[in-house]
PDB file of N, CA, C and O in Angstrom:
ATOM      1  N   MET A   1      71.111  95.795  -3.343  1.00  0.00           N
ATOM      2  CA  MET A   1      71.368  96.942  -2.506  1.00  0.00           C
ATOM      3  C   MET A   1      71.825  98.096  -3.383  1.00  0.00           C
ATOM      4  O   MET A   1      72.545  97.903  -4.362  1.00  0.00           O
ATOM      5  N   LEU A   2      71.408  99.262  -3.028  1.00  0.00           N
ATOM      6  CA  LEU A   2      71.890 100.443  -3.711  1.00  0.00           C
ATOM      7  C   LEU A   2      73.346 100.688  -3.341  1.00  0.00           C
ATOM      8  O   LEU A   2      73.795 100.317  -2.257  1.00  0.00           O
ATOM      9  N   TYR A   3      74.070 101.313  -4.247  1.00  0.00           N
ATOM     10  CA  TYR A   3      75.488 101.615  -3.991  1.00  0.00           C
ATOM     11  C   TYR A   3      75.636 102.405  -2.694  1.00  0.00           C
ATOM     12  O   TYR A   3      76.506 102.101  -1.878  1.00  0.00           O
ATOM     13  N   TYR A   4      74.793 103.417  -2.500  1.00  0.00           N
ATOM     14  CA  TYR A   4      74.854 104.244  -1.301  1.00  0.00           C
ATOM     15  C   TYR A   4      74.658 103.388  -0.045  1.00  0.00           C
ATOM     16  O   TYR A   4      75.352 103.568   0.955  1.00  0.00           O
ATOM     17  N   ASP A   5      73.711 102.463  -0.110  1.00  0.00           N
ATOM     18  CA  ASP A   5      73.448 101.575   1.026  1.00  0.00           C
ATOM     19  C   ASP A   5      74.613 100.625   1.275  1.00  0.00           C
ATOM     20  O   ASP A   5      74.946 100.335   2.425  1.00  0.00           O
ATOM     21  N   ALA A   6      75.231 100.142   0.206  1.00  0.00           N
ATOM     22  CA  ALA A   6      76.369  99.236   0.356  1.00  0.00           C
ATOM     23  C   ALA A   6      77.526  99.941   1.062  1.00  0.00           C
ATOM     24  O   ALA A   6      78.129  99.382   1.978  1.00  0.00           O
ATOM     25  N   VAL A   7      77.832 101.157   0.641  1.00  0.00           N
ATOM     26  CA  VAL A   7      78.913 101.928   1.278  1.00  0.00           C
ATOM     27  C   VAL A   7      78.551 102.233   2.723  1.00  0.00           C
ATOM     28  O   VAL A   7      79.401 102.128   3.607  1.00  0.00           O
ATOM     29  N   GLY A   8      77.305 102.607   2.974  1.00  0.00           N
ATOM     30  CA  GLY A   8      76.862 102.886   4.338  1.00  0.00           C
ATOM     31  C   GLY A   8      76.942 101.674   5.246  1.00  0.00           C
ATOM     32  O   GLY A   8      77.302 101.792   6.417  1.00  0.00           O
ATOM     33  N   THR A   9      76.607 100.507   4.708  1.00  0.00           N
ATOM     34  CA  THR A   9      76.665  99.267   5.482  1.00  0.00           C
ATOM     35  C   THR A   9      78.102  98.929   5.858  1.00  0.00           C
ATOM     36  O   THR A   9      78.372  98.537   6.993  1.00  0.00           O
ATOM     37  N   VAL A  10      79.022  99.078   4.913  1.00  0.00           N
ATOM     38  CA  VAL A  10      80.437  98.812   5.195  1.00  0.00           C
ATOM     39  C   VAL A  10      80.960  99.822   6.223  1.00  0.00           C
ATOM     40  O   VAL A  10      81.690  99.443   7.140  1.00  0.00           O
ATOM     41  N   ALA A  11      80.598 101.094   6.082  1.00  0.00           N
ATOM     42  CA  ALA A  11      81.032 102.114   7.046  1.00  0.00           C
ATOM     43  C   ALA A  11      80.477 101.818   8.436  1.00  0.00           C
ATOM     44  O   ALA A  11      81.174 101.997   9.435  1.00  0.00           O
ATOM     45  N   TYR A  12      79.234 101.369   8.500  1.00  0.00           N
ATOM     46  CA  TYR A  12      78.602 101.003   9.769  1.00  0.00           C
ATOM     47  C   TYR A  12      79.379  99.869  10.439  1.00  0.00           C
ATOM     48  O   TYR A  12      79.651  99.918  11.639  1.00  0.00           O
ATOM     49  N   ALA A  13      79.733  98.852   9.659  1.00  0.00           N
ATOM     50  CA  ALA A  13      80.495  97.717  10.199  1.00  0.00           C
ATOM     51  C   ALA A  13      81.901  98.146  10.612  1.00  0.00           C
ATOM     52  O   ALA A  13      82.390  97.734  11.664  1.00  0.00           O
ATOM     53  N   LEU A  14      82.558  98.975   9.789  1.00  0.00           N
ATOM     54  CA  LEU A  14      83.902  99.456  10.133  1.00  0.00           C
ATOM     55  C   LEU A  14      83.900 100.254  11.435  1.00  0.00           C
ATOM     56  O   LEU A  14      84.853 100.185  12.211  1.00  0.00           O
ATOM     57  N   GLY A  15      82.843 101.001  11.669  1.00  0.00           N
ATOM     58  CA  GLY A  15      82.737 101.796  12.885  1.00  0.00           C
ATOM     59  C   GLY A  15      82.590 100.971  14.140  1.00  0.00           C
ATOM     60  O   GLY A  15      82.767 101.491  15.241  1.00  0.00           O
ATOM     61  N   ARG A  16      82.276  99.716  14.007  1.00  0.00           N
ATOM     62  CA  ARG A  16      82.101  98.844  15.176  1.00  0.00           C
ATOM     63  C   ARG A  16      83.262  97.898  15.388  1.00  0.00           C
ATOM     64  O   ARG A  16      83.200  97.040  16.269  1.00  0.00           O
ATOM     65  N   LEU A  17      84.326  98.033  14.600  1.00  0.00           N
ATOM     66  CA  LEU A  17      85.496  97.167  14.763  1.00  0.00           C
ATOM     67  C   LEU A  17      86.364  97.638  15.921  1.00  0.00           C
ATOM     68  O   LEU A  17      86.471  98.836  16.184  1.00  0.00           O
ATOM     69  N   ASN A  18      86.968  96.706  16.595  1.00  0.00           N
ATOM     70  CA  ASN A  18      87.958  97.017  17.621  1.00  0.00           C
ATOM     71  C   ASN A  18      89.340  96.826  17.007  1.00  0.00           C
ATOM     72  O   ASN A  18      89.675  95.732  16.552  1.00  0.00           O
ATOM     73  N   GLY A  19      90.131  97.873  16.993  1.00  0.00           N
ATOM     74  CA  GLY A  19      91.477  97.773  16.421  1.00  0.00           C
ATOM     75  C   GLY A  19      91.485  98.103  14.942  1.00  0.00           C
ATOM     76  O   GLY A  19      90.514  98.627  14.396  1.00  0.00           O
ATOM     77  N   ALA A  20      92.596  97.787  14.310  1.00  0.00           N
ATOM     78  CA  ALA A  20      92.777  98.076  12.890  1.00  0.00           C
ATOM     79  C   ALA A  20      91.884  97.179  12.044  1.00  0.00           C
ATOM     80  O   ALA A  20      91.741  95.992  12.340  1.00  0.00           O
ATOM     81  N   PRO A  21      91.282  97.732  10.996  1.00  0.00           N
ATOM     82  CA  PRO A  21      90.425  96.900  10.136  1.00  0.00           C
ATOM     83  C   PRO A  21      91.236  95.869   9.357  1.00  0.00           C
ATOM     84  O   PRO A  21      92.316  96.159   8.841  1.00  0.00           O
ATOM     85  N   ALA A  22      90.701  94.696   9.288  1.00  0.00           N
ATOM     86  CA  ALA A  22      91.290  93.607   8.496  1.00  0.00           C
ATOM     87  C   ALA A  22      90.145  92.899   7.774  1.00  0.00           C
ATOM     88  O   ALA A  22      88.986  93.008   8.173  1.00  0.00           O
ATOM     89  N   ARG A  23      90.475  92.189   6.731  1.00  0.00           N
ATOM     90  CA  ARG A  23      89.450  91.520   5.928  1.00  0.00           C
ATOM     91  C   ARG A  23      88.567  90.601   6.778  1.00  0.00           C
ATOM     92  O   ARG A  23      87.342  90.645   6.668  1.00  0.00           O
ATOM     93  N   ALA A  24      89.168  89.792   7.601  1.00  0.00           N
ATOM     94  CA  ALA A  24      88.404  88.830   8.405  1.00  0.00           C
ATOM     95  C   ALA A  24      87.521  89.536   9.428  1.00  0.00           C
ATOM     96  O   ALA A  24      86.367  89.150   9.618  1.00  0.00           O
ATOM     97  N   SER A  25      88.044  90.558  10.083  1.00  0.00           N
ATOM     98  CA  SER A  25      87.241  91.246  11.100  1.00  0.00           C
ATOM     99  C   SER A  25      86.103  92.035  10.460  1.00  0.00           C
ATOM    100  O   SER A  25      85.024  92.135  11.045  1.00  0.00           O
ATOM    101  N   LEU A  26      86.322  92.601   9.264  1.00  0.00           N
ATOM    102  CA  LEU A  26      85.242  93.306   8.575  1.00  0.00           C
ATOM    103  C   LEU A  26      84.159  92.327   8.152  1.00  0.00           C
ATOM    104  O   LEU A  26      82.972  92.627   8.275  1.00  0.00           O
ATOM    105  N   ARG A  27      84.552  91.166   7.656  1.00  0.00           N
ATOM    106  CA  ARG A  27      83.561  90.153   7.272  1.00  0.00           C
ATOM    107  C   ARG A  27      82.730  89.725   8.473  1.00  0.00           C
ATOM    108  O   ARG A  27      81.514  89.573   8.364  1.00  0.00           O
ATOM    109  N   GLN A  28      83.373  89.533   9.606  1.00  0.00           N
ATOM    110  CA  GLN A  28      82.649  89.145  10.821  1.00  0.00           C
ATOM    111  C   GLN A  28      81.693  90.245  11.260  1.00  0.00           C
ATOM    112  O   GLN A  28      80.567  89.966  11.671  1.00  0.00           O
ATOM    113  N   ALA A  29      82.146  91.508  11.175  1.00  0.00           N
ATOM    114  CA  ALA A  29      81.285  92.623  11.569  1.00  0.00           C
ATOM    115  C   ALA A  29      80.081  92.740  10.626  1.00  0.00           C
ATOM    116  O   ALA A  29      78.965  92.994  11.080  1.00  0.00           O
ATOM    117  N   LEU A  30      80.298  92.557   9.327  1.00  0.00           N
ATOM    118  CA  LEU A  30      79.180  92.592   8.376  1.00  0.00           C
ATOM    119  C   LEU A  30      78.185  91.470   8.651  1.00  0.00           C
ATOM    120  O   LEU A  30      76.974  91.690   8.634  1.00  0.00           O
ATOM    121  N   ALA A  31      78.696  90.274   8.902  1.00  0.00           N
ATOM    122  CA  ALA A  31      77.821  89.127   9.161  1.00  0.00           C
ATOM    123  C   ALA A  31      77.059  89.279  10.466  1.00  0.00           C
ATOM    124  O   ALA A  31      75.998  88.677  10.634  1.00  0.00           O
ATOM    125  N   ALA A  32      77.583  90.076  11.395  1.00  0.00           N
ATOM    126  CA  ALA A  32      76.940  90.256  12.698  1.00  0.00           C
ATOM    127  C   ALA A  32      75.806  91.272  12.669  1.00  0.00           C
ATOM    128  O   ALA A  32      75.038  91.361  13.627  1.00  0.00           O
ATOM    129  N   ILE A  33      75.684  92.046  11.579  1.00  0.00           N
ATOM    130  CA  ILE A  33      74.633  93.066  11.505  1.00  0.00           C
ATOM    131  C   ILE A  33      73.269  92.395  11.569  1.00  0.00           C
ATOM    132  O   ILE A  33      72.916  91.588  10.709  1.00  0.00           O
ATOM    133  N   GLY A  34      72.516  92.738  12.596  1.00  0.00           N
ATOM    134  CA  GLY A  34      71.179  92.200  12.777  1.00  0.00           C
ATOM    135  C   GLY A  34      71.119  90.837  13.425  1.00  0.00           C
ATOM    136  O   GLY A  34      70.031  90.285  13.589  1.00  0.00           O
ATOM    137  N   SER A  35      72.260  90.275  13.801  1.00  0.00           N
ATOM    138  CA  SER A  35      72.251  88.926  14.378  1.00  0.00           C
ATOM    139  C   SER A  35      72.264  88.951  15.906  1.00  0.00           C
ATOM    140  O   SER A  35      72.499  87.919  16.535  1.00  0.00           O
ATOM    141  N   GLY A  36      72.020  90.089  16.497  1.00  0.00           N
ATOM    142  CA  GLY A  36      71.984  90.176  17.956  1.00  0.00           C
ATOM    143  C   GLY A  36      73.126  90.987  18.518  1.00  0.00           C
ATOM    144  O   GLY A  36      72.912  91.835  19.384  1.00  0.00           O
ATOM    145  N   SER A  37      74.348  90.745  18.040  1.00  0.00           N
ATOM    146  CA  SER A  37      75.487  91.490  18.564  1.00  0.00           C
ATOM    147  C   SER A  37      75.579  92.888  17.952  1.00  0.00           C
ATOM    148  O   SER A  37      76.197  93.773  18.543  1.00  0.00           O
ATOM    149  N   LEU A  38      74.981  93.102  16.787  1.00  0.00           N
ATOM    150  CA  LEU A  38      74.962  94.410  16.130  1.00  0.00           C
ATOM    151  C   LEU A  38      73.548  94.645  15.611  1.00  0.00           C
ATOM    152  O   LEU A  38      72.971  93.776  14.958  1.00  0.00           O
ATOM    153  N   SER A  39      72.995  95.811  15.900  1.00  0.00           N
ATOM    154  CA  SER A  39      71.628  96.089  15.451  1.00  0.00           C
ATOM    155  C   SER A  39      71.601  96.245  13.926  1.00  0.00           C
ATOM    156  O   SER A  39      72.624  96.563  13.320  1.00  0.00           O
ATOM    157  N   PRO A  40      70.440  96.025  13.306  1.00  0.00           N
ATOM    158  CA  PRO A  40      70.332  96.179  11.857  1.00  0.00           C
ATOM    159  C   PRO A  40      70.678  97.602  11.427  1.00  0.00           C
ATOM    160  O   PRO A  40      70.513  98.546  12.200  1.00  0.00           O
ATOM    161  N   TYR A  41      71.157  97.753  10.200  1.00  0.00           N
ATOM    162  CA  TYR A  41      71.497  99.058   9.638  1.00  0.00           C
ATOM    163  C   TYR A  41      70.286  99.580   8.873  1.00  0.00           C
ATOM    164  O   TYR A  41      69.757  98.894   7.999  1.00  0.00           O
ATOM    165  N   GLN A  42      69.847 100.797   9.202  1.00  0.00           N
ATOM    166  CA  GLN A  42      68.715 101.411   8.504  1.00  0.00           C
ATOM    167  C   GLN A  42      69.243 102.181   7.298  1.00  0.00           C
ATOM    168  O   GLN A  42      69.991 103.146   7.452  1.00  0.00           O
ATOM    169  N   SER A  43      68.857 101.759   6.109  1.00  0.00           N
ATOM    170  CA  SER A  43      69.370 102.363   4.880  1.00  0.00           C
ATOM    171  C   SER A  43      68.223 102.972   4.080  1.00  0.00           C
ATOM    172  O   SER A  43      67.071 102.951   4.512  1.00  0.00           O
ATOM    173  N   ILE A  44      68.551 103.511   2.916  1.00  0.00           N
ATOM    174  CA  ILE A  44      67.533 104.066   2.031  1.00  0.00           C
ATOM    175  C   ILE A  44      66.567 102.975   1.574  1.00  0.00           C
ATOM    176  O   ILE A  44      65.360 103.204   1.495  1.00  0.00           O
ATOM    177  N   ALA A  45      67.094 101.798   1.276  1.00  0.00           N
ATOM    178  CA  ALA A  45      66.281 100.690   0.772  1.00  0.00           C
ATOM    179  C   ALA A  45      65.573  99.930   1.889  1.00  0.00           C
ATOM    180  O   ALA A  45      64.865  98.962   1.613  1.00  0.00           O
ATOM    181  N   GLY A  46      65.744 100.339   3.123  1.00  0.00           N
ATOM    182  CA  GLY A  46      65.113  99.653   4.242  1.00  0.00           C
ATOM    183  C   GLY A  46      66.139  99.085   5.195  1.00  0.00           C
ATOM    184  O   GLY A  46      67.325  99.408   5.127  1.00  0.00           O
ATOM    185  N   ARG A  47      65.671  98.248   6.067  1.00  0.00           N
ATOM    186  CA  ARG A  47      66.524  97.649   7.089  1.00  0.00           C
ATOM    187  C   ARG A  47      67.424  96.587   6.475  1.00  0.00           C
ATOM    188  O   ARG A  47      66.971  95.751   5.693  1.00  0.00           O
ATOM    189  N   ILE A  48      68.702  96.626   6.835  1.00  0.00           N
ATOM    190  CA  ILE A  48      69.659  95.639   6.336  1.00  0.00           C
ATOM    191  C   ILE A  48      70.156  94.822   7.513  1.00  0.00           C
ATOM    192  O   ILE A  48      70.710  95.361   8.470  1.00  0.00           O
ATOM    193  N   ASP A  49      69.954  93.526   7.432  1.00  0.00           N
ATOM    194  CA  ASP A  49      70.529  92.612   8.409  1.00  0.00           C
ATOM    195  C   ASP A  49      70.841  91.297   7.712  1.00  0.00           C
ATOM    196  O   ASP A  49      70.292  90.984   6.655  1.00  0.00           O
ATOM    197  N   TYR A  50      71.731  90.539   8.329  1.00  0.00           N
ATOM    198  CA  TYR A  50      72.232  89.306   7.736  1.00  0.00           C
ATOM    199  C   TYR A  50      72.083  88.170   8.729  1.00  0.00           C
ATOM    200  O   TYR A  50      72.118  88.372   9.943  1.00  0.00           O
ATOM    201  N   LEU A  51      71.916  86.978   8.192  1.00  0.00           N
ATOM    202  CA  LEU A  51      71.992  85.795   9.038  1.00  0.00           C
ATOM    203  C   LEU A  51      73.459  85.459   9.216  1.00  0.00           C
ATOM    204  O   LEU A  51      74.241  85.540   8.268  1.00  0.00           O
ATOM    205  N   ALA A  52      73.825  85.089  10.402  1.00  0.00           N
ATOM    206  CA  ALA A  52      75.226  84.786  10.697  1.00  0.00           C
ATOM    207  C   ALA A  52      75.715  83.600   9.872  1.00  0.00           C
ATOM    208  O   ALA A  52      74.928  82.720   9.522  1.00  0.00           O
ATOM    209  N   PRO A  53      77.021  83.573   9.557  1.00  0.00           N
ATOM    210  CA  PRO A  53      77.560  82.414   8.840  1.00  0.00           C
ATOM    211  C   PRO A  53      77.227  81.127   9.588  1.00  0.00           C
ATOM    212  O   PRO A  53      77.333  81.063  10.813  1.00  0.00           O
ATOM    213  N   GLY A  54      76.836  80.132   8.859  1.00  0.00           N
ATOM    214  CA  GLY A  54      76.412  78.890   9.483  1.00  0.00           C
ATOM    215  C   GLY A  54      74.900  78.834   9.629  1.00  0.00           C
ATOM    216  O   GLY A  54      74.339  77.758   9.842  1.00  0.00           O
ATOM    217  N   GLY A  55      74.220  79.997   9.516  1.00  0.00           N
ATOM    218  CA  GLY A  55      72.764  80.035   9.518  1.00  0.00           C
ATOM    219  C   GLY A  55      72.256  79.546   8.183  1.00  0.00           C
ATOM    220  O   GLY A  55      73.045  79.188   7.309  1.00  0.00           O
ATOM    221  N   SER A  56      70.956  79.527   8.015  1.00  0.00           N
ATOM    222  CA  SER A  56      70.394  78.961   6.790  1.00  0.00           C
ATOM    223  C   SER A  56      70.735  79.778   5.550  1.00  0.00           C
ATOM    224  O   SER A  56      70.696  79.239   4.444  1.00  0.00           O
ATOM    225  N   ALA A  57      71.073  81.082   5.697  1.00  0.00           N
ATOM    226  CA  ALA A  57      71.362  81.896   4.518  1.00  0.00           C
ATOM    227  C   ALA A  57      72.852  82.168   4.351  1.00  0.00           C
ATOM    228  O   ALA A  57      73.239  82.820   3.381  1.00  0.00           O
ATOM    229  N   HIS A  58      73.693  81.698   5.250  1.00  0.00           N
ATOM    230  CA  HIS A  58      75.148  81.843   5.148  1.00  0.00           C
ATOM    231  C   HIS A  58      75.599  83.292   4.953  1.00  0.00           C
ATOM    232  O   HIS A  58      76.463  83.567   4.121  1.00  0.00           O
ATOM    233  N   GLY A  59      75.020  84.211   5.714  1.00  0.00           N
ATOM    234  CA  GLY A  59      75.432  85.607   5.644  1.00  0.00           C
ATOM    235  C   GLY A  59      74.746  86.416   4.564  1.00  0.00           C
ATOM    236  O   GLY A  59      75.143  87.555   4.318  1.00  0.00           O
ATOM    237  N   ASP A  60      73.730  85.872   3.908  1.00  0.00           N
ATOM    238  CA  ASP A  60      72.996  86.612   2.888  1.00  0.00           C
ATOM    239  C   ASP A  60      72.055  87.617   3.546  1.00  0.00           C
ATOM    240  O   ASP A  60      71.634  87.413   4.685  1.00  0.00           O
ATOM    241  N   PRO A  61      71.717  88.709   2.837  1.00  0.00           N
ATOM    242  CA  PRO A  61      70.752  89.667   3.387  1.00  0.00           C
ATOM    243  C   PRO A  61      69.408  88.999   3.642  1.00  0.00           C
ATOM    244  O   PRO A  61      69.026  88.071   2.930  1.00  0.00           O
ATOM    245  N   VAL A  62      68.698  89.467   4.649  1.00  0.00           N
ATOM    246  CA  VAL A  62      67.418  88.892   5.026  1.00  0.00           C
ATOM    247  C   VAL A  62      66.289  89.750   4.448  1.00  0.00           C
ATOM    248  O   VAL A  62      66.335  90.977   4.526  1.00  0.00           O
ATOM    249  N   ASN A  63      65.285  89.103   3.871  1.00  0.00           N
ATOM    250  CA  ASN A  63      64.080  89.752   3.353  1.00  0.00           C
ATOM    251  C   ASN A  63      64.360  90.814   2.300  1.00  0.00           C
ATOM    252  O   ASN A  63      63.791  91.904   2.361  1.00  0.00           O
ATOM    253  N   LYS A  64      65.207  90.523   1.356  1.00  0.00           N
ATOM    254  CA  LYS A  64      65.474  91.419   0.236  1.00  0.00           C
ATOM    255  C   LYS A  64      65.066  90.712  -1.045  1.00  0.00           C
ATOM    256  O   LYS A  64      65.449  89.565  -1.276  1.00  0.00           O
ATOM    257  N   ALA A  65      64.301  91.386  -1.864  1.00  0.00           N
ATOM    258  CA  ALA A  65      63.854  90.815  -3.130  1.00  0.00           C
ATOM    259  C   ALA A  65      64.811  91.212  -4.242  1.00  0.00           C
ATOM    260  O   ALA A  65      65.434  92.273  -4.188  1.00  0.00           O
ATOM    261  N   LEU A  66      64.922  90.368  -5.235  1.00  0.00           N
ATOM    262  CA  LEU A  66      65.744  90.640  -6.407  1.00  0.00           C
ATOM    263  C   LEU A  66      64.836  91.207  -7.487  1.00  0.00           C
ATOM    264  O   LEU A  66      63.884  90.552  -7.911  1.00  0.00           O
ATOM    265  N   VAL A  67      65.126  92.419  -7.931  1.00  0.00           N
ATOM    266  CA  VAL A  67      64.320  93.096  -8.941  1.00  0.00           C
ATOM    267  C   VAL A  67      65.143  93.234 -10.212  1.00  0.00           C
ATOM    268  O   VAL A  67      66.295  93.664 -10.173  1.00  0.00           O
ATOM    269  N   VAL A  68      64.542  92.867 -11.340  1.00  0.00           N
ATOM    270  CA  VAL A  68      65.227  92.961 -12.619  1.00  0.00           C
ATOM    271  C   VAL A  68      64.450  93.926 -13.513  1.00  0.00           C
ATOM    272  O   VAL A  68      63.244  93.781 -13.713  1.00  0.00           O
ATOM    273  N   LEU A  69      65.171  94.914 -14.046  1.00  0.00           N
ATOM    274  CA  LEU A  69      64.587  95.854 -15.006  1.00  0.00           C
ATOM    275  C   LEU A  69      65.186  95.581 -16.370  1.00  0.00           C
ATOM    276  O   LEU A  69      66.337  95.157 -16.474  1.00  0.00           O
ATOM    277  N   ARG A  70      64.419  95.819 -17.406  1.00  0.00           N
ATOM    278  CA  ARG A  70      64.942  95.659 -18.761  1.00  0.00           C
ATOM    279  C   ARG A  70      64.660  96.935 -19.539  1.00  0.00           C
ATOM    280  O   ARG A  70      63.677  97.632 -19.282  1.00  0.00           O
ATOM    281  N   LEU A  71      65.514  97.225 -20.471  1.00  0.00           N
ATOM    282  CA  LEU A  71      65.379  98.419 -21.295  1.00  0.00           C
ATOM    283  C   LEU A  71      64.683  98.063 -22.589  1.00  0.00           C
ATOM    284  O   LEU A  71      65.114  97.158 -23.304  1.00  0.00           O
ATOM    285  N   ASP A  72      63.611  98.770 -22.893  1.00  0.00           N
ATOM    286  CA  ASP A  72      62.911  98.625 -24.165  1.00  0.00           C
ATOM    287  C   ASP A  72      63.572  99.602 -25.130  1.00  0.00           C
ATOM    288  O   ASP A  72      63.288 100.800 -25.105  1.00  0.00           O
ATOM    289  N   ALA A  73      64.452  99.086 -25.975  1.00  0.00           N
ATOM    290  CA  ALA A  73      65.252  99.934 -26.863  1.00  0.00           C
ATOM    291  C   ALA A  73      64.389 100.717 -27.842  1.00  0.00           C
ATOM    292  O   ALA A  73      64.742 101.834 -28.220  1.00  0.00           O
ATOM    293  N   ALA A  74      63.275 100.152 -28.252  1.00  0.00           N
ATOM    294  CA  ALA A  74      62.427 100.821 -29.229  1.00  0.00           C
ATOM    295  C   ALA A  74      61.799 102.098 -28.659  1.00  0.00           C
ATOM    296  O   ALA A  74      61.615 103.077 -29.382  1.00  0.00           O
ATOM    297  N   PHE A  75      61.474 102.085 -27.376  1.00  0.00           N
ATOM    298  CA  PHE A  75      60.811 103.235 -26.764  1.00  0.00           C
ATOM    299  C   PHE A  75      61.693 103.968 -25.764  1.00  0.00           C
ATOM    300  O   PHE A  75      61.328 105.049 -25.300  1.00  0.00           O
ATOM    301  N   GLY A  76      62.856 103.397 -25.421  1.00  0.00           N
ATOM    302  CA  GLY A  76      63.763 104.038 -24.480  1.00  0.00           C
ATOM    303  C   GLY A  76      63.234 104.066 -23.054  1.00  0.00           C
ATOM    304  O   GLY A  76      63.527 104.995 -22.302  1.00  0.00           O
ATOM    305  N   ARG A  77      62.473 103.077 -22.685  1.00  0.00           N
ATOM    306  CA  ARG A  77      61.894 102.999 -21.339  1.00  0.00           C
ATOM    307  C   ARG A  77      62.373 101.734 -20.636  1.00  0.00           C
ATOM    308  O   ARG A  77      62.745 100.751 -21.276  1.00  0.00           O
ATOM    309  N   THR A  78      62.356 101.780 -19.314  1.00  0.00           N
ATOM    310  CA  THR A  78      62.658 100.573 -18.547  1.00  0.00           C
ATOM    311  C   THR A  78      61.351  99.925 -18.113  1.00  0.00           C
ATOM    312  O   THR A  78      60.348 100.597 -17.872  1.00  0.00           O
ATOM    313  N   HIS A  79      61.393  98.619 -18.021  1.00  0.00           N
ATOM    314  CA  HIS A  79      60.223  97.846 -17.609  1.00  0.00           C
ATOM    315  C   HIS A  79      60.639  96.866 -16.521  1.00  0.00           C
ATOM    316  O   HIS A  79      61.745  96.325 -16.544  1.00  0.00           O
ATOM    317  N   LEU A  80      59.760  96.652 -15.593  1.00  0.00           N
ATOM    318  CA  LEU A  80      59.980  95.668 -14.549  1.00  0.00           C
ATOM    319  C   LEU A  80      59.727  94.292 -15.133  1.00  0.00           C
ATOM    320  O   LEU A  80      58.664  94.046 -15.703  1.00  0.00           O
ATOM    321  N   ASP A  81      60.682  93.400 -14.998  1.00  0.00           N
ATOM    322  CA  ASP A  81      60.520  92.029 -15.440  1.00  0.00           C
ATOM    323  C   ASP A  81      59.561  91.358 -14.474  1.00  0.00           C
ATOM    324  O   ASP A  81      59.805  91.363 -13.268  1.00  0.00           O
ATOM    325  N   GLY A  82      58.483  90.785 -14.970  1.00  0.00           N
ATOM    326  CA  GLY A  82      57.449  90.225 -14.119  1.00  0.00           C
ATOM    327  C   GLY A  82      57.775  88.905 -13.447  1.00  0.00           C
ATOM    328  O   GLY A  82      57.023  88.438 -12.591  1.00  0.00           O
ATOM    329  N   ARG A  83      58.890  88.300 -13.829  1.00  0.00           N
ATOM    330  CA  ARG A  83      59.225  87.007 -13.230  1.00  0.00           C
ATOM    331  C   ARG A  83      59.795  87.204 -11.831  1.00  0.00           C
ATOM    332  O   ARG A  83      60.557  88.142 -11.597  1.00  0.00           O
ATOM    333  N   LEU A  84      59.438  86.347 -10.922  1.00  0.00           N
ATOM    334  CA  LEU A  84      60.023  86.365  -9.588  1.00  0.00           C
ATOM    335  C   LEU A  84      61.282  85.519  -9.637  1.00  0.00           C
ATOM    336  O   LEU A  84      61.208  84.297  -9.771  1.00  0.00           O
ATOM    337  N   LEU A  85      62.436  86.160  -9.530  1.00  0.00           N
ATOM    338  CA  LEU A  85      63.704  85.455  -9.677  1.00  0.00           C
ATOM    339  C   LEU A  85      64.274  84.973  -8.352  1.00  0.00           C
ATOM    340  O   LEU A  85      65.128  84.086  -8.329  1.00  0.00           O
ATOM    341  N   GLY A  86      63.821  85.533  -7.279  1.00  0.00           N
ATOM    342  CA  GLY A  86      64.325  85.064  -5.990  1.00  0.00           C
ATOM    343  C   GLY A  86      64.022  86.037  -4.875  1.00  0.00           C
ATOM    344  O   GLY A  86      63.738  87.212  -5.109  1.00  0.00           O
ATOM    345  N   ARG A  87      64.087  85.541  -3.688  1.00  0.00           N
ATOM    346  CA  ARG A  87      63.905  86.371  -2.502  1.00  0.00           C
ATOM    347  C   ARG A  87      64.946  85.896  -1.501  1.00  0.00           C
ATOM    348  O   ARG A  87      65.063  84.702  -1.228  1.00  0.00           O
ATOM    349  N   TYR A  88      65.690  86.831  -0.966  1.00  0.00           N
ATOM    350  CA  TYR A  88      66.804  86.489  -0.076  1.00  0.00           C
ATOM    351  C   TYR A  88      66.543  86.989   1.304  1.00  0.00           C
ATOM    352  O   TYR A  88      67.369  86.797   2.196  1.00  0.00           O
TER     353      TYR A  88
END
């Protein structure tokens, strides 16, 4: 997730809390994004939603790919690593 998207996702979850924010209630609100009780968050990187704790992904983001870039020091360019490291 991009930093901007991460902050936006937390702000989205905080805005849906009832009462004072606490660690446990924020975690529950984040895990609820896209699970039916809270609609998915639309971010720059696309739609963000999570499977609820106890689901097969244990609160991990749904349909997000892991992209790895490497720096070619000789030419000062970044390159996409061609290996598929995972999909969440």
